[in-house]
C-alpha positions as CSV (number, residue, x, y, z in Angstrom):
1,M,106.3,127.2,115.8
2,L,105.7,124.5,117.9
3,K,104.1,126.7,120.6
4,K,102.2,128.5,118.2
5,N,100.4,125.5,116.9
6,R,100.4,123.3,119.6
7,E,97.0,123.2,119.4
8,I,96.6,121.9,116.1
9,F,98.7,119.2,116.9
10,L,97.5,117.9,120.2
11,L,94.4,117.4,118.1
12,I,96.3,115.5,115.3
13,I,98.2,113.7,118.3
14,I,94.5,112.9,119.8
15,F,92.8,111.3,116.8
16,S,96.0,109.6,115.6
17,S,96.5,108.0,118.8
18,I,92.5,106.3,119.0
19,R,93.4,105.0,115.5
20,L,96.4,103.5,116.3
21,V,95.1,102.0,119.5
22,V,91.6,100.8,117.6
23,S,93.7,99.4,114.8
24,P,94.8,95.8,115.3
25,F,91.2,95.2,116.8
26,F,90.0,94.3,113.5
27,G,91.1,92.3,110.3
28,L,91.8,93.7,107.1
29,G,89.2,94.6,104.5
30,V,89.1,93.6,100.6
31,D,90.6,96.4,99.9
32,E,93.6,96.9,102.7
33,A,94.6,93.6,102.3
34,H,94.7,94.2,98.3
35,Y,96.9,96.8,98.6
36,V,99.2,94.9,101.6
37,L,99.9,92.7,98.6
38,Y,100.9,95.1,96.4
39,A,103.7,95.3,98.5
40,K,104.5,91.8,98.7
41,Y,104.0,91.4,94.6
42,L,106.1,94.6,93.8
43,D,105.6,95.8,90.8
44,W,106.1,98.9,88.4
45,S,102.4,99.6,88.6
46,Y,99.3,96.9,88.5
47,L,96.0,96.1,86.8
48,D,93.4,98.1,89.7
49,H,95.5,101.2,90.2
50,P,98.8,102.7,90.0
51,P,101.9,101.9,92.2
52,L,102.1,104.1,94.5
53,V,99.7,102.6,97.8
54,G,102.2,99.7,97.2
55,W,105.3,101.5,96.8
56,V,104.2,103.1,100.6
57,H,103.4,99.5,101.9
58,A,106.5,98.4,101.3
59,L,108.3,100.6,103.0
60,F,106.8,99.0,106.2
61,F,106.4,95.6,104.5
62,Y,110.1,94.5,104.4
63,P,111.6,95.8,107.3
64,F,108.8,95.1,110.0
65,G,106.3,92.1,108.3
66,T,102.8,92.8,108.0
67,N,100.1,92.6,110.6
68,E,96.9,94.6,111.3
69,F,99.0,97.5,113.0
70,L,101.2,97.8,110.6
71,A,99.2,97.8,107.8
72,R,97.1,100.9,109.5
73,L,100.1,102.7,110.3
74,P,100.8,104.5,107.0
75,A,97.3,105.7,106.6
76,V,97.1,107.0,110.3
77,I,100.7,108.8,109.5
78,I,99.5,110.1,106.2
79,F,96.4,111.5,107.6
80,A,97.9,113.5,110.7
81,L,100.0,115.2,107.7
82,T,96.6,115.6,105.9
83,S,94.9,117.5,108.7
84,Y,97.6,119.8,109.3
85,C,97.8,120.8,105.9
86,A,94.0,121.1,106.2
87,Y,95.4,123.4,108.8
88,L,97.2,125.5,107.3
89,F,94.9,126.0,104.4
90,M,92.0,127.0,106.2
91,I,94.6,129.5,108.3
92,N,95.2,131.1,104.8
93,I,91.2,131.6,104.6
94,T,89.6,132.4,108.3
95,R,93.6,134.0,109.7
96,S,91.8,132.5,112.8
97,N,93.2,129.4,114.7
98,R,90.0,128.9,116.4
99,L,87.9,128.6,113.6
100,S,91.0,126.6,111.4
101,L,90.7,124.2,114.4
102,L,87.3,123.4,114.3
103,A,87.0,123.3,110.7
104,V,90.0,120.6,111.3
105,L,87.8,119.0,113.9
106,A,84.8,118.7,111.5
107,L,87.6,116.7,108.7
108,N,88.4,114.6,111.6
109,C,84.5,113.5,112.4
110,S,83.7,112.8,109.0
111,F,83.4,108.6,108.8
112,M,84.8,108.3,105.8
113,F,87.8,110.6,106.4
114,N,88.4,108.0,109.4
115,V,88.1,105.0,107.0
116,L,91.0,107.2,105.0
117,G,92.6,107.9,107.5
118,L,93.0,104.2,109.1
119,M,92.9,102.2,105.9
120,L,95.8,103.2,103.3
121,L,93.7,103.2,99.4
122,P,94.9,104.8,97.3
123,D,93.1,108.1,97.8
124,S,94.4,108.4,101.0
125,L,97.4,109.4,99.3
126,L,96.1,111.9,97.3
127,L,94.5,113.9,100.3
128,P,97.4,115.1,101.2
129,L,98.7,115.7,97.7
130,V,95.5,118.2,97.2
131,F,96.8,120.3,99.6
132,F,100.1,120.7,98.3
133,L,99.2,121.3,94.9
134,I,96.8,124.2,95.9
135,F,100.5,125.5,98.4
136,I,102.4,125.1,95.5
137,A,100.1,126.4,92.6
138,E,99.3,129.7,94.9
139,R,103.2,130.3,95.1
140,V,103.7,129.6,91.6
141,N,101.3,132.3,90.6
142,Q,103.0,135.0,93.1
143,D,106.6,134.2,92.1
144,K,107.9,132.1,89.0
145,K,111.1,130.7,90.9
146,I,111.9,127.6,88.7
147,V,112.1,125.6,91.7
148,Y,108.6,125.8,92.5
149,F,107.9,124.8,89.0
150,V,109.7,121.3,89.8
151,Y,107.7,121.2,93.0
152,L,104.4,121.5,90.8
153,G,105.9,118.3,88.8
154,V,106.8,116.5,91.5
155,I,103.2,116.7,92.9
156,L,101.8,116.1,89.8
157,G,104.0,113.1,89.4
158,L,103.5,111.5,93.1
159,M,99.6,112.0,92.1
160,G,99.4,110.2,88.6
161,L,101.6,107.4,90.7
162,A,99.1,107.2,93.1
163,K,95.2,107.2,91.3
164,Y,94.2,107.1,87.4
165,T,91.6,110.0,87.9
166,A,94.1,112.4,89.3
167,I,94.1,113.4,85.7
168,V,90.8,115.3,86.8
169,V,92.9,118.1,88.4
170,V,95.2,119.3,85.9
171,A,91.9,120.9,84.1
172,P,91.2,123.0,87.0
173,L,94.8,123.6,87.8
174,L,95.3,125.8,83.9
175,A,91.8,126.8,84.2
176,Y,93.4,129.1,87.6
177,Y,95.9,130.2,85.5
178,L,93.5,131.7,82.9
179,I,91.2,133.2,85.0
180,N,94.0,135.2,87.1
181,R,95.1,135.9,83.2
182,R,98.3,134.7,84.1
183,Y,99.2,133.4,80.3
184,D,102.9,133.9,81.0
185,I,103.0,131.0,83.6
186,L,100.9,128.6,81.0
187,L,103.7,129.6,78.2
188,S,106.5,129.5,80.8
189,K,109.8,127.2,80.2
190,G,109.1,125.9,84.0
191,M,105.3,125.4,83.1
192,F,106.5,122.7,80.3
193,L,109.3,121.7,83.1
194,A,106.8,120.9,85.6
195,A,104.8,118.7,82.8
196,L,108.2,116.9,81.9
197,I,109.1,115.8,85.4
198,A,105.3,114.8,86.0
199,L,105.8,112.3,83.1
200,L,108.9,111.3,83.7
201,M,107.3,110.1,87.1
202,I,104.7,108.1,85.8
203,T,106.6,106.6,83.3
204,P,106.7,103.2,85.6
205,V,102.7,103.0,84.9
206,I,103.0,103.8,81.1
207,V,105.8,101.3,80.9
208,W,103.9,98.1,82.8
209,N,100.7,98.9,80.4
210,I,102.9,98.4,77.4
211,Q,103.9,95.3,79.0
212,H,100.3,94.5,79.6
213,D,98.4,95.1,76.9
214,F,97.4,98.9,78.4
215,A,95.3,96.6,80.8
216,S,95.2,99.0,83.3
217,F,94.2,102.1,81.1
218,R,91.3,99.7,79.7
219,Y,90.6,98.5,83.1
220,Q,89.9,101.9,84.7
221,G,87.8,103.2,81.7
222,A,85.2,100.3,82.6
223,H,85.8,101.0,85.6
224,V,84.9,104.5,86.3
225,F,82.7,104.7,83.3
226,G,81.0,101.7,83.1
227,S,78.3,101.3,80.1
228,F,76.9,104.1,78.4
229,T,73.6,103.6,79.6
230,S,72.4,106.0,81.6
231,S,70.2,105.1,85.0
232,L,69.2,107.7,87.7
233,Q,68.9,105.0,89.6
234,K,73.0,104.5,89.9
235,F,73.0,108.5,90.4
236,F,70.8,108.9,93.3
237,I,72.8,105.3,95.0
238,S,76.0,106.7,94.5
239,F,74.7,110.2,96.0
240,G,73.2,109.1,98.8
241,A,75.9,106.6,99.6
242,Q,78.0,109.9,99.9
243,F,75.4,111.2,102.2
244,G,76.1,108.4,104.9
245,A,80.0,108.1,104.3
246,Y,80.7,111.7,104.8
247,S,77.5,112.4,107.5
248,P,75.1,113.9,106.2
249,L,75.3,116.7,108.4
250,L,78.6,118.0,107.3
251,V,77.6,116.8,103.7
252,I,75.3,119.9,103.1
253,A,77.9,121.8,104.9
254,A,80.2,121.1,102.5
255,F,77.8,121.9,99.5
256,Y,77.0,125.3,101.3
257,G,80.7,125.6,101.7
258,F,81.2,124.9,97.8
259,F,78.3,127.7,96.5
260,K,79.8,130.1,99.1
261,S,83.0,130.3,97.7
262,L,81.9,131.1,94.5
263,R,82.4,134.3,94.6
264,Q,84.7,135.0,97.1
265,K,88.3,136.4,95.7
266,N,90.8,134.4,98.0
267,D,93.1,132.5,95.7
268,Y,92.7,129.5,98.2
269,L,89.2,129.0,97.6
270,R,89.1,129.7,94.3
271,L,91.7,126.9,93.5
272,A,89.5,124.6,96.2
273,V,86.4,125.5,93.5
274,L,88.0,124.6,90.9
275,I,89.8,121.3,91.7
276,G,87.0,120.1,94.3
277,G,84.3,121.4,91.8
278,T,85.4,119.4,88.6
279,I,85.8,116.1,91.0
280,I,82.7,116.4,92.5
281,I,81.0,116.9,88.8
282,F,83.0,114.6,87.1
283,F,82.1,111.6,89.7
284,L,78.2,113.0,89.9
285,L,78.5,112.6,85.8
286,T,80.3,109.1,85.9
287,S,77.6,108.0,88.2
288,F,74.6,107.9,85.7
289,S,76.5,104.9,84.0
290,K,77.9,102.9,86.9
291,S,77.6,104.0,90.6
292,T,80.5,105.8,92.2
293,L,82.0,104.2,95.5
294,P,81.9,107.0,98.6
295,H,85.7,107.8,98.7
296,W,86.3,108.5,94.7
297,P,85.1,111.8,95.5
298,A,86.9,112.2,98.5
299,I,88.5,115.4,97.4
300,F,85.7,117.6,96.9
301,Y,85.0,116.8,101.0
302,L,88.2,117.1,101.6
303,L,87.8,120.8,100.9
304,F,84.6,121.4,101.3
305,I,84.1,120.2,104.8
306,P,86.6,122.4,106.5
307,I,85.0,125.3,104.2
308,G,81.8,124.8,104.9
309,C,82.2,124.6,108.6
310,Y,83.9,127.5,108.4
311,F,81.3,129.8,106.7
312,L,78.4,128.5,108.9
313,L,80.4,129.3,112.3
314,R,81.8,132.8,110.9
315,D,77.8,134.1,110.1
316,N,76.1,136.2,112.3
317,N,72.8,134.0,112.1
318,K,73.1,131.8,115.1
319,W,70.5,129.2,113.6
320,K,73.8,128.4,111.3
321,K,76.4,128.5,113.9
322,N,74.1,126.0,116.0
323,Y,74.2,123.8,112.7
324,A,78.0,123.9,112.5
325,Y,78.3,122.9,116.3
326,L,75.3,120.4,116.0
327,S,77.5,118.8,112.9
328,I,80.5,118.7,114.7
329,G,79.2,117.3,117.9
330,L,76.8,115.0,116.7
331,T,79.3,113.2,114.1
332,L,81.9,113.6,116.4
333,F,79.8,111.2,119.3
334,L,78.8,108.6,116.7
335,M,82.9,108.0,115.1
336,L,83.6,107.5,118.8
337,F,80.8,105.3,119.4
338,V,81.5,103.2,116.0
339,Y,85.2,103.2,117.0
340,V,84.4,101.5,121.0
341,E,81.9,98.9,118.7
342,I,84.2,98.4,115.7
343,A,87.3,97.7,118.8
344,G,84.9,95.7,121.0
345,K,82.6,94.5,118.9
346,F,79.5,94.4,121.8
347,I,76.6,94.5,119.8
348,K,74.8,91.8,118.9
349,F,73.4,91.3,114.9
350,P,70.9,88.8,113.9
351,D,72.5,85.9,112.1
352,Y,74.8,86.6,109.0
353,M,74.0,90.1,109.2
354,S,76.9,91.5,111.0
355,P,78.4,94.4,109.7
356,W,81.7,93.5,110.5
357,R,81.8,90.2,108.5
358,D,84.7,91.3,106.3
359,I,86.5,92.7,109.0
360,Y,86.2,89.3,111.5
361,G,87.5,85.7,111.2
362,F,89.6,85.6,108.0
363,S,92.7,84.5,110.3
364,D,90.7,81.9,111.9
365,I,89.4,80.8,108.9
366,T,93.0,80.6,106.7
367,A,94.5,78.8,109.8
368,K,91.7,76.5,109.4
369,A,92.5,75.9,105.9
370,D,96.4,75.3,106.8
371,E,95.6,72.5,109.1
372,I,93.5,70.5,106.6
373,L,96.4,70.7,103.8
374,K,99.0,69.5,106.4
375,E,96.6,66.4,107.6
376,N,96.0,65.7,103.8
377,D,100.1,66.4,102.8
378,N,100.3,69.8,100.9
379,T,102.4,68.6,98.4
380,G,100.5,69.5,94.9
381,K,97.4,71.5,96.9
382,A,96.5,74.8,97.5
383,I,93.5,77.0,98.8
384,A,91.3,78.3,96.1
385,V,88.3,81.0,96.8
386,T,85.5,81.5,93.8
387,N,84.8,85.0,94.8
388,W,87.5,87.7,94.0
389,T,86.4,89.7,97.1
390,L,87.7,87.2,99.1
391,G,90.4,86.6,97.3
392,S,92.9,89.4,98.9
393,R,91.9,88.5,102.7
394,T,92.9,84.9,101.7
395,M,95.8,85.3,99.9
396,Y,96.6,88.0,102.8
397,Y,96.1,85.9,106.1
398,S,97.4,82.7,104.1
399,L,101.3,84.7,104.0
400,T,101.9,83.2,107.5
401,H,101.0,80.3,106.5
402,G,103.1,80.3,103.1
403,N,99.9,78.3,101.0
404,D,99.5,79.5,97.9
405,V,95.8,80.4,97.1
406,Y,94.1,81.3,93.5
407,V,91.2,82.9,92.7
408,L,88.4,80.9,90.6
409,D,86.4,83.0,88.3
410,S,86.1,84.1,84.5
411,R,87.1,88.1,86.0
412,K,90.1,89.0,84.3
413,D,91.8,90.8,87.4
414,Q,95.2,91.6,89.3
415,F,94.9,87.7,90.5
416,D,95.4,86.5,87.1
417,I,98.9,88.6,87.1
418,W,99.6,87.6,90.3
419,E,99.1,83.3,89.3
420,K,102.2,83.0,87.4
421,K,100.9,79.6,86.7
422,P,97.2,77.9,86.3
423,P,96.4,75.5,89.4
424,L,95.4,73.0,86.5
425,G,95.8,69.6,87.9
426,L,96.1,70.5,91.7
427,D,94.1,69.6,94.4
428,L,92.2,72.8,95.6
429,L,90.9,73.6,99.0
430,I,88.2,75.7,98.1
431,L,86.5,77.9,101.0
432,H,82.9,78.4,100.4
433,T,81.4,81.0,103.0
434,H,77.6,81.2,103.4
435,F,77.6,84.7,100.8
436,C,78.9,82.8,98.1
437,K,77.0,81.8,95.6
438,E,76.3,78.1,94.6
439,R,76.2,78.4,90.7
440,N,80.1,79.4,91.5
441,L,80.9,76.0,92.3
442,K,79.2,74.3,89.6
443,K,81.1,76.1,87.3
444,I,84.4,74.3,88.5
445,K,85.6,70.8,87.0
446,C,87.2,68.7,89.0
447,S,88.0,65.1,89.0
448,S,85.6,64.3,92.1
449,I,84.5,66.9,94.8
450,E,84.8,66.1,98.5
451,E,83.5,67.8,101.8
452,A,86.6,68.7,104.3
453,G,84.8,70.7,107.0
454,E,83.3,73.6,108.2
455,L,83.9,76.0,110.3
456,A,81.3,78.7,111.7
457,I,82.6,82.2,112.4
458,E,80.2,83.4,116.0
459,L,80.2,86.9,117.5
460,N,78.3,87.2,120.9
461,G,76.6,84.4,120.3
462,A,75.2,85.0,116.9
463,R,76.4,83.3,113.5
464,V,79.0,86.0,111.0
465,D,79.8,83.7,108.4
466,N,80.0,79.9,108.2
467,I,83.0,78.5,105.6
468,R,82.5,75.2,104.1
469,Y,85.8,73.4,103.3
470,I,85.5,71.4,99.7
471,W,88.4,69.5,98.1
472,C,88.5,70.1,94.3
473,R,90.7,67.1,93.1
474,N,92.5,67.3,89.9
475,Y,91.1,71.0,89.5
476,G,90.7,71.1,85.2
477,G,89.6,74.6,84.8
478,F,86.9,77.2,85.2
479,N,83.1,76.3,82.8
480,I,82.5,79.7,81.6
481,E,79.4,78.5,80.2
482,R,77.5,76.9,82.9
């Protein structure tokens, strides 16, 4: 087995090694830090997402502690598994080791999948689970052994623990058996057992929501669907972001693969069309009311970037073959260039226009805040930020200093749950970046406000950010009306 598949193992080792080497060279992003904090504040579930991403982080956080390398190690391991699953998936379609390897190479070249393969998000967890779902759904179609229904229930349960939108895959799964006229499977005791297992596995999410007035369900409904006002602008912004995130050439290949798959008889392709098609249609429709983040429809591109490249490569048309090679080669080159730049940060960008500002400098920012707190006797004092996007990184990089961090805003989010008591009466050291809105400061009630220092974050001689440290003495609350 190992000898037969040595090429795919070599490919996976090469890409995993690149990610592991680069991982310590830049700070955690907004979402990354947030999900590591899930492990710090371990719970049955969370406002933003179900708990699996936090539970996975906890397996590393509690035995080993945390740093950039350890925070990213789970994502690298999971995407290595995803790549191998993609290879097995493509082998069942192509019956060709060479074409399957090229298909998996294309997947590893895509920009967004390098993000998901380096930074652990709930979507990172869904990637291998989708392949497991396809494998076991096809197996159930061939053999109705009760153990396969147990596996099916476990996979669906894990998907539900990973992300709420995983519920979208249930309809295409049922449709697969309907199309195959397998009513005996749909109405079998095994299918009811699978549903029961999945339901039992997501009980932590249900219990947490009952305890918190269904806050997560309400938050996710508003988050995904936004308002009911349709907007073509939001649709085009969302769709355009996907082109940039996955690579324009590979996005075109993915849609080519989707439409080529529609009339294929292969069960793996049929399942891919049903699952991937449902995902992309769902998020394209919801993007009319709220801009869709590019990683949300990742399942569609996970399935159809490899499939699209396969159909292009096997075509007798030389132009199509060349397009596939160009798509893979150019995207690979750009991806490697980004890795080199993100690790070395060689390019000088104009002041306050660095694309790395969210992942650079926060360890220095929180270290400076710790110094100021200690100079002023940090009893009855804490750090605060006025923007939720700063909250997770400030909290994460303050862990080593042991300082409390508060997010001062009117937005109801996970930080309100983590903050066991309001900071009323405390002296708060507010971190105010160049990109924070001045009006947020005016909404804060304080007995007095004092400037406590400044820190310039620079890279290659250019200003990345500038942080003002401001004392809010005797914090009195956040004035929503102002």
